[in-house]
ZABANU-574386 format. One record per residue (C-alpha): x, y, z; residue number from 1; chain; residue in one letter. Coordinates in Angstrom, 3 decimals, m for minus. Layout:
REM ZABANU-574386
(nugu (X; Y; Z); NUM; 'A'; 'A')
...
//
This chain:
REM ZABANU-574386
(nugu (6.559; 18.384; 24.317); 1; 'A'; 'M')
(nugu (3.967; 16.469; 23.799); 2; 'A'; 'E')
(nugu (1.137; 14.247; 25.612); 3; 'A'; 'E')
(nugu (m1.129; 11.854; 25.246); 4; 'A'; 'N')
(nugu (m4.500; 13.253; 24.802); 5; 'A'; 'F')
(nugu (m6.552; 13.546; 28.637); 6; 'A'; 'E')
(nugu (m10.050; 14.997; 29.265); 7; 'A'; 'S')
(nugu (m9.744; 18.958; 30.148); 8; 'A'; 'P')
(nugu (m9.624; 19.648; 33.831); 9; 'A'; 'P')
(nugu (m12.831; 20.619; 35.510); 10; 'A'; 'R')
(nugu (m11.855; 23.974; 35.949); 11; 'A'; 'Q')
(nugu (m12.521; 27.483; 34.457); 12; 'A'; 'Q')
(nugu (m11.205; 28.265; 31.704); 13; 'A'; 'R')
(nugu (m9.710; 31.674; 29.790); 14; 'A'; 'T')
(nugu (m11.340; 32.570; 26.337); 15; 'A'; 'D')
(nugu (m8.795; 35.421; 24.745); 16; 'A'; 'V')
(nugu (m10.863; 37.877; 22.609); 17; 'A'; 'K')
(nugu (m9.764; 41.528; 21.048); 18; 'A'; 'A')
(nugu (m9.842; 42.922; 23.978); 19; 'A'; 'G')
(nugu (m10.458; 40.959; 27.197); 20; 'A'; 'G')
(nugu (m11.235; 37.788; 28.672); 21; 'A'; 'S')
(nugu (m14.233; 35.878; 30.261); 22; 'A'; 'R')
(nugu (m14.479; 32.763; 32.748); 23; 'A'; 'S')
(nugu (m16.500; 29.070; 31.675); 24; 'A'; 'F')
(nugu (m19.160; 27.905; 33.633); 25; 'A'; 'T')
(nugu (m18.958; 24.139; 34.400); 26; 'A'; 'A')
(nugu (m21.726; 23.225; 31.821); 27; 'A'; 'S')
(nugu (m19.628; 25.272; 29.400); 28; 'A'; 'E')
(nugu (m16.504; 23.293; 30.245); 29; 'A'; 'T')
(nugu (m18.631; 20.198; 30.145); 30; 'A'; 'K')
(nugu (m20.116; 20.773; 27.049); 31; 'A'; 'S')
(nugu (m16.643; 21.708; 24.909); 32; 'A'; 'N')
(nugu (m15.349; 18.183; 27.163); 33; 'A'; 'E')
(nugu (m18.248; 16.277; 24.882); 34; 'A'; 'K')
(nugu (m17.439; 18.191; 21.644); 35; 'A'; 'K')
(nugu (m13.520; 17.131; 21.967); 36; 'A'; 'E')
(nugu (m14.378; 13.611; 22.952); 37; 'A'; 'R')
(nugu (m17.076; 13.954; 20.068); 38; 'A'; 'D')
(nugu (m14.628; 14.700; 17.164); 39; 'A'; 'N')
(nugu (m11.648; 12.102; 18.231); 40; 'A'; 'L')
(nugu (m14.481; 9.187; 18.202); 41; 'A'; 'F')
(nugu (m15.328; 10.399; 14.696); 42; 'A'; 'G')
(nugu (m11.744; 10.313; 13.690); 43; 'A'; 'V')
(nugu (m11.094; 6.684; 15.214); 44; 'A'; 'E')
(nugu (m13.881; 5.914; 13.282); 45; 'A'; 'R')
(nugu (m12.890; 6.919; 10.042); 46; 'A'; 'A')
(nugu (m9.478; 4.866; 10.511); 47; 'A'; 'M')
(nugu (m11.122; 2.213; 11.577); 48; 'A'; 'S')
(nugu (m13.692; 1.391; 8.760); 49; 'A'; 'E')
(nugu (m10.664; 1.810; 6.467); 50; 'A'; 'A')
(nugu (m9.540; m0.836; 7.595); 51; 'A'; 'N')
(nugu (m12.447; m2.670; 6.268); 52; 'A'; 'F')
(nugu (m12.717; m0.798; 3.179); 53; 'A'; 'F')
(nugu (m9.217; m1.553; 2.003); 54; 'A'; 'G')
(nugu (m7.555; m5.060; 1.755); 55; 'A'; 'R')
(nugu (m4.252; m3.053; 3.964); 56; 'A'; 'V')
(nugu (m4.344; m3.716; 7.633); 57; 'A'; 'Q')
(nugu (m4.606; m0.651; 9.048); 58; 'A'; 'F')
(nugu (m3.650; 0.309; 12.622); 59; 'A'; 'R')
(nugu (m5.867; 2.947; 14.554); 60; 'A'; 'R')
(nugu (m4.503; 6.183; 15.382); 61; 'A'; 'G')
(nugu (m4.094; 7.936; 18.701); 62; 'A'; 'Q')
(nugu (m3.929; 11.364; 18.425); 63; 'A'; 'L')
(nugu (m1.867; 13.459; 20.839); 64; 'A'; 'T')
(nugu (m1.870; 16.887; 21.272); 65; 'A'; 'R')
(nugu (1.077; 19.667; 21.232); 66; 'A'; 'G')
(nugu (1.405; 22.941; 21.497); 67; 'A'; 'F')
(nugu (m1.662; 25.849; 21.394); 68; 'A'; 'S')
(nugu (m1.444; 27.597; 17.705); 69; 'A'; 'M')
(nugu (m1.996; 31.204; 17.791); 70; 'A'; 'T')
(nugu (m5.350; 32.812; 17.104); 71; 'A'; 'Q')
(nugu (m4.745; 33.891; 13.584); 72; 'A'; 'S')
(nugu (m4.169; 30.329; 12.377); 73; 'A'; 'M')
(nugu (m8.250; 29.635; 12.600); 74; 'A'; 'Y')
(nugu (m9.771; 33.668; 11.487); 75; 'A'; 'S')
(nugu (m8.893; 36.560; 10.016); 76; 'A'; 'G')
(nugu (m8.103; 38.816; 12.563); 77; 'A'; 'M')
(nugu (m4.590; 39.649; 14.048); 78; 'A'; 'P')
(nugu (m2.371; 38.070; 16.354); 79; 'A'; 'P')
(nugu (m2.760; 39.441; 19.889); 80; 'A'; 'I')
(nugu (0.731; 39.255; 21.550); 81; 'A'; 'H')
(nugu (1.272; 36.296; 23.978); 82; 'A'; 'G')
(nugu (m2.538; 35.021; 23.169); 83; 'A'; 'S')
(nugu (m3.348; 31.511; 22.633); 84; 'A'; 'T')
(nugu (m6.635; 29.657; 21.309); 85; 'A'; 'N')
(nugu (m8.508; 27.377; 24.064); 86; 'A'; 'R')
(nugu (m9.102; 24.148; 21.942); 87; 'A'; 'N')
(nugu (m6.424; 21.603; 21.662); 88; 'A'; 'P')
(nugu (m4.610; 21.067; 18.694); 89; 'A'; 'V')
(nugu (m3.408; 17.852; 16.867); 90; 'A'; 'F')
(nugu (m0.307; 17.611; 15.890); 91; 'A'; 'R')
(nugu (0.237; 14.343; 15.114); 92; 'A'; 'N')
(nugu (m1.076; 10.662; 14.720); 93; 'A'; 'C')
(nugu (0.762; 7.896; 16.497); 94; 'A'; 'E')
(nugu (m0.366; 4.451; 15.012); 95; 'A'; 'M')
(nugu (m1.015; 1.542; 17.532); 96; 'A'; 'E')
(nugu (m2.034; m2.354; 16.666); 97; 'A'; 'P')
(nugu (m5.850; m2.355; 15.843); 98; 'A'; 'T')
(nugu (m8.153; m3.807; 19.432); 99; 'A'; 'V')
(nugu (m11.561; m3.063; 18.730); 100; 'A'; 'W')
(nugu (m12.478; m3.253; 22.173); 101; 'A'; 'R')
(nugu (m9.898; m1.408; 23.381); 102; 'A'; 'S')
(nugu (m10.449; 2.369; 22.631); 103; 'A'; 'V')
(nugu (m8.914; 5.515; 24.213); 104; 'A'; 'S')
(nugu (m11.991; 7.043; 24.715); 105; 'A'; 'L')
(nugu (m13.223; 4.503; 27.837); 106; 'A'; 'G')
(nugu (m15.372; 1.449; 28.086); 107; 'A'; 'P')
(nugu (m18.667; 2.834; 26.845); 108; 'A'; 'D')
(nugu (m18.161; 4.623; 23.669); 109; 'A'; 'I')
(nugu (m15.602; 1.362; 22.741); 110; 'A'; 'G')
(nugu (m18.791; m0.880; 23.131); 111; 'A'; 'R')
(nugu (m20.444; 1.393; 21.133); 112; 'A'; 'R')
(nugu (m17.949; 1.885; 18.757); 113; 'A'; 'F')
(nugu (m17.439; m1.864; 17.975); 114; 'A'; 'A')
(nugu (m20.937; m2.715; 18.266); 115; 'A'; 'N')
(nugu (m22.141; 0.104; 15.743); 116; 'A'; 'A')
(nugu (m24.494; m1.234; 13.197); 117; 'A'; 'P')
(nugu (m22.624; 0.148; 10.356); 118; 'A'; 'E')
(nugu (m19.716; m1.387; 11.392); 119; 'A'; 'I')
(nugu (m21.175; m5.050; 12.223); 120; 'A'; 'Q')
(nugu (m22.784; m4.674; 8.847); 121; 'A'; 'K')
(nugu (m19.252; m4.481; 7.503); 122; 'A'; 'L')
(nugu (m17.974; m7.408; 8.957); 123; 'A'; 'V')
(nugu (m21.029; m9.730; 8.094); 124; 'A'; 'H')
(nugu (m19.918; m8.637; 4.455); 125; 'A'; 'H')
(nugu (m16.209; m9.428; 4.851); 126; 'A'; 'K')
(nugu (m17.075; m12.563; 6.356); 127; 'A'; 'L')
(nugu (m19.218; m13.511; 4.013); 128; 'A'; 'Q')
(nugu (m17.061; m12.629; 0.684); 129; 'A'; 'A')
(nugu (m14.084; m15.196; 2.397); 130; 'A'; 'R')
(nugu (m16.496; m17.837; 2.134); 131; 'A'; 'K')
(nugu (m18.146; m17.163; m1.059); 132; 'A'; 'A')
(nugu (m14.847; m18.952; m2.776); 133; 'A'; 'I')
(nugu (m15.011; m18.560; m6.336); 134; 'A'; 'K')
(nugu (m15.511; m22.530; m7.889); 135; 'A'; 'K')
(nugu (m13.023; m23.061; m10.998); 136; 'A'; 'P')
(nugu (m14.647; m21.698; m14.833); 137; 'A'; 'P')
(nugu (m16.389; m24.269; m16.619); 138; 'A'; 'H')
(nugu (m14.207; m25.541; m19.855); 139; 'A'; 'P')
(nugu (m14.178; m23.384; m22.829); 140; 'A'; 'P')
(nugu (m17.213; m24.357; m25.143); 141; 'A'; 'G')
(nugu (m17.226; m27.481; m23.008); 142; 'A'; 'G')
(nugu (m14.056; m29.106; m24.504); 143; 'A'; 'Y')
(nugu (m11.293; m30.499; m22.847); 144; 'A'; 'L')
(nugu (m8.224; m33.078; m23.795); 145; 'A'; 'E')
(nugu (m9.676; m36.467; m22.549); 146; 'A'; 'M')
(nugu (m6.390; m37.873; m23.194); 147; 'A'; 'A')
(nugu (m4.776; m36.095; m20.420); 148; 'A'; 'T')
(nugu (m7.734; m35.536; m17.874); 149; 'A'; 'T')
(nugu (m9.090; m36.907; m15.009); 150; 'A'; 'F')
(nugu (m11.756; m36.222; m12.884); 151; 'A'; 'D')
(nugu (m11.948; m36.041; m8.719); 152; 'A'; 'T')
(nugu (m13.910; m35.099; m6.318); 153; 'A'; 'A')
(nugu (m11.679; m33.608; m3.937); 154; 'A'; 'T')
(nugu (m12.063; m29.819; m3.138); 155; 'A'; 'D')
(nugu (m10.695; m27.337; m5.462); 156; 'A'; 'P')
(nugu (m8.789; m25.201; m2.759); 157; 'A'; 'E')
(nugu (m7.398; m29.308; m1.905); 158; 'A'; 'K')
(nugu (m6.618; m29.805; m5.548); 159; 'A'; 'I')
(nugu (m4.568; m26.316; m5.861); 160; 'A'; 'I')
(nugu (m2.470; m27.227; m2.905); 161; 'A'; 'V')
(nugu (m2.021; m30.943; m3.936); 162; 'A'; 'R')
(nugu (m0.908; m30.335; m7.622); 163; 'A'; 'I')
(nugu (1.541; m27.562; m6.458); 164; 'A'; 'K')
(nugu (3.053; m29.899; m4.197); 165; 'A'; 'S')
(nugu (3.214; m32.727; m6.770); 166; 'A'; 'I')
(nugu (5.233; m30.095; m9.120); 167; 'A'; 'L')
(nugu (7.611; m29.073; m6.601); 168; 'A'; 'T')
(nugu (8.750; m32.121; m5.851); 169; 'A'; 'T')
(nugu (8.761; m32.775; m9.672); 170; 'A'; 'M')
(nugu (11.042; m29.992; m10.068); 171; 'A'; 'E')
(nugu (8.731; m28.060; m12.150); 172; 'A'; 'I')
(nugu (8.987; m24.576; m12.713); 173; 'A'; 'D')
(nugu (5.498; m23.081; m12.578); 174; 'A'; 'F')
(nugu (3.479; m19.971; m12.574); 175; 'A'; 'I')
(nugu (0.103; m19.654; m10.502); 176; 'A'; 'E')
(nugu (m2.635; m18.024; m11.326); 177; 'A'; 'D')
(nugu (m5.137; m18.928; m8.447); 178; 'A'; 'L')
(nugu (m8.418; m16.787; m9.687); 179; 'A'; 'E')
(nugu (m8.347; m18.810; m12.827); 180; 'A'; 'N')
(nugu (m7.399; m22.444; m11.576); 181; 'A'; 'Y')
(nugu (m4.330; m22.441; m13.727); 182; 'A'; 'Q')
(nugu (m0.533; m23.736; m13.570); 183; 'A'; 'F')
(nugu (1.500; m22.371; m16.577); 184; 'A'; 'K')
(nugu (4.593; m25.134; m16.463); 185; 'A'; 'C')
(nugu (8.228; m25.238; m17.885); 186; 'A'; 'E')
(nugu (10.584; m27.875; m17.443); 187; 'A'; 'V')
(nugu (13.532; m29.392; m19.248); 188; 'A'; 'Y')
(nugu (13.862; m33.116; m20.220); 189; 'A'; 'P')
(nugu (16.943; m34.066; m21.621); 190; 'A'; 'H')
(nugu (17.576; m30.266; m22.297); 191; 'A'; 'G')
(nugu (14.774; m29.394; m24.291); 192; 'A'; 'R')
(nugu (12.226; m27.379; m23.280); 193; 'A'; 'R')
(nugu (8.990; m28.543; m22.593); 194; 'A'; 'L')
(nugu (5.809; m26.170; m21.513); 195; 'A'; 'T')
(nugu (2.319; m26.623; m20.819); 196; 'A'; 'F')
(nugu (m0.854; m25.882; m18.406); 197; 'A'; 'D')
(nugu (m2.386; m27.477; m15.697); 198; 'A'; 'V')
(nugu (m5.895; m26.066; m15.282); 199; 'A'; 'R')
(nugu (m9.267; m27.167; m12.921); 200; 'A'; 'V')
(nugu (m12.699; m26.939; m13.877); 201; 'A'; 'F')
(nugu (m15.735; m26.941; m12.971); 202; 'A'; 'S')
(nugu (m17.616; m30.178; m14.560); 203; 'A'; 'Q')
(nugu (m20.816; m31.254; m13.755); 204; 'A'; 'A')
(nugu (m21.002; m32.450; m9.889); 205; 'A'; 'S')
(nugu (m16.946; m32.945; m10.350); 206; 'A'; 'K')
(nugu (m14.143; m31.183; m10.949); 207; 'A'; 'Y')
(nugu (m11.545; m31.886; m13.934); 208; 'A'; 'A')
(nugu (m8.029; m32.015; m13.948); 209; 'A'; 'V')
(nugu (m6.646; m31.073; m17.297); 210; 'A'; 'E')
(nugu (m2.893; m30.974; m18.167); 211; 'A'; 'V')
(nugu (m2.375; m29.584; m21.832); 212; 'A'; 'H')
(nugu (0.545; m29.091; m23.828); 213; 'A'; 'R')
(nugu (1.701; m26.048; m25.110); 214; 'A'; 'R')
(nugu (5.471; m26.396; m26.651); 215; 'A'; 'K')
(nugu (7.972; m29.343; m26.790); 216; 'A'; 'G')
(nugu (8.320; m32.704; m27.380); 217; 'A'; 'D')
(nugu (4.861; m34.869; m27.397); 218; 'A'; 'S')
(nugu (7.187; m37.979; m26.239); 219; 'A'; 'L')
(nugu (8.433; m36.519; m23.566); 220; 'A'; 'A')
(nugu (5.083; m34.834; m22.436); 221; 'A'; 'F')
(nugu (3.700; m37.986; m22.589); 222; 'A'; 'S')
(nugu (6.276; m39.655; m19.814); 223; 'A'; 'H')
(nugu (5.733; m36.341; m17.869); 224; 'A'; 'M')
(nugu (2.289; m36.518; m17.792); 225; 'A'; 'Y')
(nugu (2.113; m40.342; m16.808); 226; 'A'; 'K')
(nugu (4.883; m39.338; m14.202); 227; 'A'; 'K')
(nugu (1.855; m36.488; m12.890); 228; 'A'; 'F')
(nugu (m0.774; m39.023; m12.970); 229; 'A'; 'L')
(nugu (0.991; m41.540; m10.908); 230; 'A'; 'R')
(nugu (1.949; m38.623; m8.209); 231; 'A'; 'K')
(nugu (m1.858; m37.203; m7.918); 232; 'A'; 'C')
(nugu (m3.278; m40.941; m7.587); 233; 'A'; 'A')
(nugu (m1.013; m41.237; m4.799); 234; 'A'; 'E')
(nugu (m2.468; m37.741; m3.304); 235; 'A'; 'S')
(nugu (m5.879; m39.424; m3.548); 236; 'A'; 'T')
(nugu (m6.478; m36.865; m6.693); 237; 'A'; 'L')
(nugu (m7.709; m40.242; m9.180); 238; 'A'; 'C')
(nugu (m7.933; m43.630; m8.804); 239; 'A'; 'S')
(nugu (m4.341; m45.418; m9.249); 240; 'A'; 'L')
(nugu (m6.089; m47.610; m12.367); 241; 'A'; 'D')
(nugu (m5.888; m44.880; m14.350); 242; 'A'; 'L')
(nugu (m2.073; m44.050; m14.232); 243; 'A'; 'C')
(nugu (m0.764; m46.908; m17.348); 244; 'A'; 'P')
(nugu (2.586; m48.258; m16.804); 245; 'A'; 'P')
(nugu (5.938; m46.133; m17.351); 246; 'A'; 'L')
(nugu (7.743; m47.100; m20.826); 247; 'A'; 'S')
(nugu (11.232; m48.399; m20.536); 248; 'A'; 'N')
(nugu (12.743; m45.793; m22.507); 249; 'A'; 'T')
(nugu (11.557; m43.227; m19.854); 250; 'A'; 'F')
(nugu (12.004; m45.582; m17.205); 251; 'A'; 'A')
(nugu (12.832; m43.470; m13.716); 252; 'A'; 'E')
(nugu (15.354; m45.353; m12.572); 253; 'A'; 'D')
(nugu (17.050; m44.527; m16.482); 254; 'A'; 'E')
(nugu (20.656; m44.309; m17.172); 255; 'A'; 'E')
(nugu (21.734; m41.102; m18.885); 256; 'A'; 'E')
(nugu (20.614; m40.951; m22.232); 257; 'A'; 'L')
(nugu (23.882; m40.734; m23.970); 258; 'A'; 'F')
(nugu (26.437; m43.250; m22.385); 259; 'A'; 'A')
(nugu (30.028; m43.150; m22.323); 260; 'A'; 'E')
(nugu (30.964; m43.549; m25.737); 261; 'A'; 'M')
(nugu (34.458; m44.575; m28.102); 262; 'A'; 'D')
(nugu (36.845; m41.838; m29.493); 263; 'A'; 'Q')
(nugu (35.563; m42.586; m33.285); 264; 'A'; 'N')
(nugu (31.856; m42.358; m32.319); 265; 'A'; 'T')
(nugu (32.517; m38.991; m29.734); 266; 'A'; 'I')
(nugu (34.275; m37.431; m32.622); 267; 'A'; 'A')
(nugu (31.784; m38.024; m35.519); 268; 'A'; 'S')
(nugu (28.918; m37.293; m33.184); 269; 'A'; 'T')
(nugu (29.925; m34.064; m31.990); 270; 'A'; 'L')
(nugu (31.352; m33.031; m35.716); 271; 'A'; 'K')
(nugu (27.496; m33.429; m36.680); 272; 'A'; 'S')
(nugu (26.414; m31.648; m33.538); 273; 'A'; 'V')
(nugu (28.285; m28.434; m33.574); 274; 'A'; 'F')
(nugu (28.146; m28.263; m37.790); 275; 'A'; 'E')
(nugu (24.063; m28.460; m36.846); 276; 'A'; 'M')
(nugu (24.454; m26.026; m34.073); 277; 'A'; 'A')
(nugu (26.355; m23.493; m36.992); 278; 'A'; 'A')
(nugu (23.172; m23.904; m38.971); 279; 'A'; 'A')
(nugu (20.887; m20.612; m40.133); 280; 'A'; 'E')
(nugu (17.697; m22.484; m38.905); 281; 'A'; 'F')
(nugu (16.221; m21.955; m35.469); 282; 'A'; 'I')
(nugu (15.156; m25.013; m34.884); 283; 'A'; 'D')
(nugu (18.132; m26.829; m35.887); 284; 'A'; 'T')
(nugu (20.216; m24.807; m33.675); 285; 'A'; 'K')
(nugu (17.571; m25.686; m30.707); 286; 'A'; 'I')
(nugu (17.718; m29.264; m31.332); 287; 'A'; 'N')
(nugu (21.718; m29.171; m31.516); 288; 'A'; 'A')
(nugu (21.995; m26.717; m28.426); 289; 'A'; 'A')
(nugu (19.943; m29.438; m26.342); 290; 'A'; 'A')
(nugu (21.547; m32.445; m27.192); 291; 'A'; 'T')
(nugu (25.258; m30.876; m26.605); 292; 'A'; 'L')
(nugu (23.777; m29.918; m22.943); 293; 'A'; 'S')
(nugu (22.793; m33.513; m22.498); 294; 'A'; 'E')
(nugu (26.172; m35.020; m23.980); 295; 'A'; 'L')
(nugu (28.602; m32.839; m21.919); 296; 'A'; 'S')
(nugu (27.839; m34.380; m18.921); 297; 'A'; 'K')
(nugu (30.124; m37.425; m20.430); 298; 'A'; 'G')
(nugu (33.551; m36.981; m19.209); 299; 'A'; 'K')
(nugu (35.140; m38.621; m22.447); 300; 'A'; 'A')
(nugu (33.710; m36.004; m24.173); 301; 'A'; 'I')
(nugu (34.227; m32.742; m22.225); 302; 'A'; 'V')
(nugu (38.159; m34.601; m22.818); 303; 'A'; 'D')
(nugu (37.287; m34.425; m26.737); 304; 'A'; 'W')
(nugu (36.398; m30.800; m26.553); 305; 'A'; 'F')
(nugu (39.269; m29.710; m24.649); 306; 'A'; 'A')
(nugu (41.500; m31.191; m27.351); 307; 'A'; 'A')
(nugu (39.425; m29.255; m29.905); 308; 'A'; 'K')
(nugu (38.295; m26.192; m28.495); 309; 'A'; 'V')
(nugu (39.935; m24.213; m30.633); 310; 'A'; 'D')
(nugu (37.727; m25.357; m33.486); 311; 'A'; 'A')
(nugu (34.497; m24.950; m31.766); 312; 'A'; 'H')
(nugu (34.741; m22.047; m29.214); 313; 'A'; 'L')
(nugu (33.139; m19.480; m31.444); 314; 'A'; 'E')
(nugu (30.368; m22.456; m31.964); 315; 'A'; 'I')
(nugu (29.111; m22.240; m28.300); 316; 'A'; 'L')
(nugu (30.037; m18.635; m27.519); 317; 'A'; 'K')
(nugu (27.648; m17.575; m30.436); 318; 'A'; 'E')
(nugu (24.960; m20.120; m29.079); 319; 'A'; 'L')
(nugu (25.378; m18.011; m25.400); 320; 'A'; 'L')
(nugu (24.937; m14.600; m27.524); 321; 'A'; 'D')
(nugu (21.599; m15.812; m29.283); 322; 'A'; 'H')
(nugu (18.462; m14.134; m29.102); 323; 'A'; 'D')
(nugu (16.290; m17.683; m28.257); 324; 'A'; 'A')
(nugu (16.075; m18.516; m24.896); 325; 'A'; 'I')
(nugu (15.436; m22.262; m25.841); 326; 'A'; 'D')
(nugu (19.282; m21.910; m26.944); 327; 'A'; 'I')
(nugu (19.916; m20.205; m23.787); 328; 'A'; 'H')
(nugu (19.666; m22.350; m21.390); 329; 'A'; 'R')
(nugu (21.096; m25.283; m23.201); 330; 'A'; 'A')
(nugu (24.605; m23.044; m23.977); 331; 'A'; 'A')
(nugu (24.691; m21.979; m20.588); 332; 'A'; 'A')
(nugu (23.802; m25.950; m19.760); 333; 'A'; 'C')
(nugu (26.843; m26.830; m21.983); 334; 'A'; 'S')
(nugu (29.084; m24.223; m20.746); 335; 'A'; 'T')
(nugu (28.257; m25.307; m16.984); 336; 'A'; 'A')
(nugu (29.483; m28.824; m17.747); 337; 'A'; 'N')
(nugu (32.481; m27.934; m19.605); 338; 'A'; 'F')
(nugu (33.591; m25.763; m16.840); 339; 'A'; 'A')
(nugu (32.654; m28.065; m14.095); 340; 'A'; 'A')
(nugu (36.022; m30.676; m14.301); 341; 'A'; 'V')
(nugu (38.541; m28.682; m16.374); 342; 'A'; 'R')
(nugu (40.484; m25.656; m15.350); 343; 'A'; 'K')
(nugu (42.321; m25.393; m18.788); 344; 'A'; 'D')
(nugu (38.868; m24.737; m20.569); 345; 'A'; 'I')
(nugu (37.619; m22.022; m17.612); 346; 'A'; 'C')
(nugu (40.783; m20.301; m18.706); 347; 'A'; 'E')
(nugu (39.889; m20.396; m22.449); 348; 'A'; 'I')
(nugu (36.330; m19.327; m21.963); 349; 'A'; 'F')
(nugu (37.808; m16.704; m19.373); 350; 'A'; 'N')
(nugu (39.611; m15.063; m21.998); 351; 'A'; 'K')
(nugu (37.713; m15.205; m24.499); 352; 'A'; 'F')
(nugu (34.473; m13.513; m22.748); 353; 'A'; 'G')
(nugu (32.727; m16.326; m22.012); 354; 'A'; 'F')
(nugu (31.477; m14.535; m18.516); 355; 'A'; 'V')
(nugu (30.387; m11.620; m20.034); 356; 'A'; 'A')
(nugu (28.023; m13.576; m22.172); 357; 'A'; 'S')
(nugu (26.933; m15.917; m19.025); 358; 'A'; 'L')
(nugu (26.372; m12.359; m16.690); 359; 'A'; 'V')
(nugu (24.109; m10.835; m19.367); 360; 'A'; 'K')
(nugu (22.294; m14.374; m19.079); 361; 'A'; 'L')
(nugu (21.784; m13.945; m15.596); 362; 'A'; 'L')
(nugu (19.106; m10.804; m15.758); 363; 'A'; 'N')
(nugu (17.295; m13.328; m18.545); 364; 'A'; 'S')
(nugu (12.693; m13.507; m17.484); 365; 'A'; 'T')
(nugu (13.344; m17.555; m17.707); 366; 'A'; 'N')
(nugu (14.264; m18.997; m14.142); 367; 'A'; 'M')
(nugu (16.020; m21.626; m15.885); 368; 'A'; 'Q')
(nugu (18.655; m19.936; m18.112); 369; 'A'; 'V')
(nugu (19.301; m17.423; m14.920); 370; 'A'; 'T')
(nugu (19.870; m21.336; m12.892); 371; 'A'; 'R')
(nugu (22.413; m22.611; m15.313); 372; 'A'; 'E')
(nugu (24.423; m19.364; m16.307); 373; 'A'; 'A')
(nugu (24.705; m19.320; m12.396); 374; 'A'; 'S')
(nugu (25.936; m22.748; m12.080); 375; 'A'; 'R')
(nugu (28.397; m21.761; m15.077); 376; 'A'; 'A')
(nugu (29.819; m18.933; m13.236); 377; 'A'; 'L')
(nugu (29.832; m20.988; m9.836); 378; 'A'; 'K')
(nugu (32.397; m23.894; m11.962); 379; 'A'; 'N')
(nugu (33.948; m21.335; m13.481); 380; 'A'; 'M')
(nugu (34.521; m19.247; m10.217); 381; 'A'; 'G')
(nugu (35.996; m22.511; m8.647); 382; 'A'; 'T')
(nugu (38.886; m23.147; m10.974); 383; 'A'; 'F')
(nugu (40.091; m19.250; m11.564); 384; 'A'; 'L')
(nugu (38.922; m17.507; m7.973); 385; 'A'; 'G')
(nugu (40.217; m13.712; m8.588); 386; 'A'; 'K')
(nugu (41.604; m14.161; m12.234); 387; 'A'; 'D')
(nugu (37.842; m14.171; m13.171); 388; 'A'; 'M')
(nugu (36.770; m11.212; m15.052); 389; 'A'; 'K')
(nugu (34.050; m10.402; m12.814); 390; 'A'; 'L')
(nugu (32.728; m7.421; m10.451); 391; 'A'; 'E')
(nugu (31.395; m7.509; m7.332); 392; 'A'; 'P')
(nugu (28.237; m5.784; m8.399); 393; 'A'; 'K')
(nugu (27.386; m8.190; m11.248); 394; 'A'; 'E')
(nugu (26.445; m11.068; m8.613); 395; 'A'; 'I')
(nugu (23.975; m9.253; m6.405); 396; 'A'; 'F')
(nugu (21.450; m9.914; m8.367); 397; 'A'; 'C')
(nugu (22.184; m13.938; m7.624); 398; 'A'; 'L')
(nugu (22.197; m13.133; m3.699); 399; 'A'; 'L')
(nugu (19.108; m11.318; m3.505); 400; 'A'; 'K')
(nugu (17.057; m13.967; m5.736); 401; 'A'; 'S')
(nugu (14.035; m15.367; m4.374); 402; 'A'; 'K')
(nugu (15.783; m18.619; m6.020); 403; 'A'; 'D')
(nugu (17.398; m21.401; m3.407); 404; 'A'; 'A')
(nugu (19.396; m22.702; m6.457); 405; 'A'; 'Y')
(nugu (20.320; m19.488; m7.711); 406; 'A'; 'I')
(nugu (21.372; m17.523; m4.155); 407; 'A'; 'R')
(nugu (23.424; m20.812; m3.128); 408; 'A'; 'Q')
(nugu (25.068; m20.409; m6.496); 409; 'A'; 'N')
(nugu (25.686; m16.657; m5.976); 410; 'A'; 'G')
(nugu (27.049; m17.351; m2.364); 411; 'A'; 'I')
(nugu (29.755; m20.027; m3.776); 412; 'A'; 'D')
(nugu (30.391; m17.723; m6.347); 413; 'A'; 'L')
(nugu (31.072; m14.912; m3.932); 414; 'A'; 'Q')
(nugu (33.308; m17.494; m1.832); 415; 'A'; 'Q')
(nugu (35.486; m18.492; m4.534); 416; 'A'; 'S')
(nugu (36.402; m14.596; m5.824); 417; 'A'; 'L')
(nugu (36.673; m13.744; m2.012); 418; 'A'; 'R')
(nugu (34.219; m10.330; m2.121); 419; 'A'; 'F')
(nugu (32.519; m10.725; 1.278); 420; 'A'; 'A')
//
């Protein structure tokens, strides 16, 4: 019932009044057409201006005409049976892509519309705003951590892009704050949480990149900074002469920190670790949980745990249910390592409520915790299948995750449990 707006035909119209009607002359008809075009021009202009003032890409509106409404819609006069208002009533608005020169009112009005002074002024200000990119801030108080800071003459935009690529290559989780030229980073070297910031500052005619440790082991941070600095040199952010040699203890081709040990050493070591994990002091628990997450990578240690699982099962379950995020990640990692190679351990975990504890960790605000919890569930699902005490709705958060590693764990777990 609706039709696209077109200029009314140049013919006589009838205006219904209370008691009669009259015909319009050609000049009156032409004047009415001009008013209708001006009204539509105003609507399109307002919608296009909204495209400049807002950050969202609006679309140009095209008005369509529907039925004419009764006269009582516009006045307090009682309606006359069968009477209609002569002016078109616009009932809806259809959206089309924004095309500045392609305005539905004809080429003449389109040129006037696109070249209007106020529109050109808005375009100019918007382009200038894009060019006026905010420079990095100056260091607070003029102080920088000189031991972990280097200068660079690279443009700030390129610095941000290259740092982001380096952090991704080093598998470091980060949250970027582009307005302040800052990256808040988190990594777990040898199971222990290390947090630090990477910031870009303005300094004289150059720029400075500062890496500042927030929390974690200072030795692990020193080794991480050396690797980060070497990556920056390879990306031409700084000179290779600034890069110190890596220590042998933390060489890139290092073997596992905890190699396979004999049975006596394993027994004495793990007994001490579980005693520390059961301690009341939080820092002792964190260190014990981190050590266990690394030790559990060895098959001989997994076999020892399977033989002594009854004595240490409650302690591991307590670590999973603890309030500290640092403990969550290490406990989930240890559970995933234990469940990766032995079905009997998976069956015990499933029986004593480990699945429910891991599902709670899937909603953690820490990405590393969610990754390790999803890995533990995936390993258990590989051995247990449908026998695993897990509902389909409990793994939907994995399938919708933005992290590719977590999504893959969710897909593998879904296939193991045959939910698909």
